C-alpha positions as CSV (number, residue, x, y, z in Angstrom):
1,X,4.1,-15.9,-27.0
2,X,3.7,-19.5,-26.2
3,X,2.7,-21.8,-29.0
4,X,2.2,-25.6,-29.1
5,X,1.7,-27.0,-32.5
6,X,0.6,-30.5,-33.1
7,X,1.2,-32.5,-36.3
8,X,1.2,-36.0,-37.5
9,X,-2.5,-36.9,-37.4
10,X,-4.2,-38.6,-40.3
11,X,-6.6,-41.3,-41.4
12,X,-5.4,-44.9,-41.0
13,X,-6.9,-48.3,-40.9
14,X,-7.3,-50.2,-37.6
15,X,-4.0,-51.8,-36.6
16,X,-2.0,-49.0,-38.1
17,X,0.4,-46.6,-36.4
18,X,0.9,-42.8,-36.3
19,X,3.4,-40.6,-34.6
20,X,2.2,-37.3,-33.4
21,X,4.5,-34.3,-32.7
22,X,4.1,-31.3,-30.4
23,X,6.5,-28.5,-31.2
24,X,6.8,-25.7,-28.7
25,X,7.9,-22.1,-29.3
26,X,8.1,-19.3,-26.8
27,X,8.3,-21.8,-24.1
28,X,10.9,-24.4,-23.1
29,X,9.6,-27.9,-22.6
30,X,12.7,-28.8,-20.5
31,X,11.8,-30.0,-17.0
32,X,8.1,-29.6,-17.6
33,X,5.1,-31.8,-17.6
34,X,3.8,-32.3,-21.1
35,X,0.7,-34.4,-21.9
36,X,-1.5,-35.6,-24.7
37,X,-5.2,-35.5,-24.5
38,X,-8.0,-36.5,-26.8
39,X,-11.6,-35.4,-27.0
40,X,-14.5,-37.8,-27.8
41,X,-17.1,-36.5,-30.2
42,X,-19.7,-34.4,-28.5
43,X,-17.7,-34.2,-25.3
44,X,-17.3,-30.8,-23.8
45,X,-13.8,-29.3,-23.7
46,X,-13.4,-29.9,-20.0
47,X,-13.9,-33.6,-20.6
48,X,-10.8,-34.1,-22.6
49,X,-9.2,-37.5,-21.8
50,X,-5.6,-37.6,-20.8
51,X,-3.9,-40.4,-22.6
52,X,-0.2,-39.9,-21.8
53,X,2.0,-37.5,-19.8
54,X,5.7,-37.1,-19.4
55,X,8.0,-35.0,-17.1
56,X,10.7,-34.1,-19.6
57,X,13.3,-33.7,-16.8
58,X,12.7,-36.8,-14.6
59,X,11.4,-38.9,-17.5
60,X,8.4,-39.9,-15.4
61,X,5.4,-41.1,-17.5
62,X,1.8,-41.8,-17.0
63,X,-0.7,-43.5,-19.3
64,X,-4.4,-44.0,-19.3
65,X,-5.3,-47.7,-18.9
66,X,-7.0,-47.6,-22.3
67,X,-3.8,-47.0,-24.1
68,X,-1.1,-48.7,-22.1
69,X,1.1,-50.9,-24.3
70,X,0.0,-49.1,-27.4
71,X,0.9,-45.4,-26.9
72,X,4.4,-44.1,-26.0
73,X,5.2,-40.6,-25.1
74,X,8.8,-39.3,-25.6
75,X,10.7,-36.1,-26.1
76,X,13.5,-34.5,-28.0
77,X,14.8,-31.7,-25.8
78,X,17.1,-30.3,-28.5
79,X,14.1,-29.8,-30.8
80,X,11.8,-28.7,-28.0
81,X,9.3,-31.3,-29.2
82,X,7.3,-34.1,-27.6
83,X,6.0,-37.1,-29.5
84,X,3.2,-39.6,-29.1
85,X,3.8,-42.9,-30.9
86,X,0.4,-44.6,-31.4
87,X,0.4,-48.3,-32.4
88,X,-2.3,-50.9,-32.9
89,X,-4.8,-48.1,-33.6
90,X,-8.5,-48.9,-32.9
91,X,-11.6,-47.1,-34.3
92,X,-12.3,-45.9,-30.7
93,X,-9.0,-44.0,-30.8
94,X,-10.6,-41.6,-33.4
95,X,-10.5,-38.1,-31.9
96,X,-8.7,-34.8,-32.1
97,X,-5.4,-35.1,-30.1
98,X,-4.1,-32.1,-28.2
99,X,-0.8,-31.6,-26.4
100,X,-0.6,-29.5,-23.3
101,X,2.1,-28.1,-21.1
102,X,2.3,-27.2,-17.4
103,X,4.2,-24.1,-16.5
104,X,5.8,-25.3,-13.3
105,X,4.2,-26.0,-9.9
106,X,3.3,-29.2,-8.2
107,X,1.6,-31.9,-10.3
108,X,-1.2,-33.8,-8.6
109,X,-2.8,-35.6,-11.6
110,X,-0.8,-35.7,-14.7
111,X,-3.7,-36.8,-16.9
112,X,-6.1,-34.1,-15.7
113,X,-6.7,-31.3,-18.2
114,X,-7.0,-28.9,-15.3
115,X,-3.4,-29.2,-14.5
116,X,-2.2,-27.7,-17.8
117,X,-1.6,-24.1,-18.7
118,X,-0.9,-24.1,-22.5
119,X,-2.7,-26.0,-25.2
120,X,-2.2,-26.7,-28.9
121,X,-4.9,-26.5,-31.5
122,X,-5.1,-30.3,-32.0
123,X,-4.5,-32.8,-34.8
124,X,-7.1,-35.2,-36.0
125,X,-6.7,-38.9,-35.8
126,X,-9.3,-41.0,-37.7
127,X,-9.2,-44.8,-37.6
128,X,-11.3,-46.9,-39.9
129,X,-12.3,-50.5,-39.3
């Protein structure tokens, strides 16, 4: 059974940092597309915003314009884990953050939630001003 488990969320003040983790079991993250999404309050599930994506084999990354320079996605293949380092946090970054994995196939839009097959349950990030 495939499981993606996020951790590392919390409450921080603006300007602070967090590192989110996404640990996979029952599924190898090697040579896969993995992404982080967030969901604004009251937004439907299908409107999750892709913030960062990574192909764990090629090392290719993609970032939303709103987070470029502040968010960094990385992986530890030995631990089957992907990370999202978030710096210079802003109140508008407040959201639950989800990791997702694509189980093979051609990638057309790495920041689109429709591309991904497996999802974690999310970890909450709250930023106060």
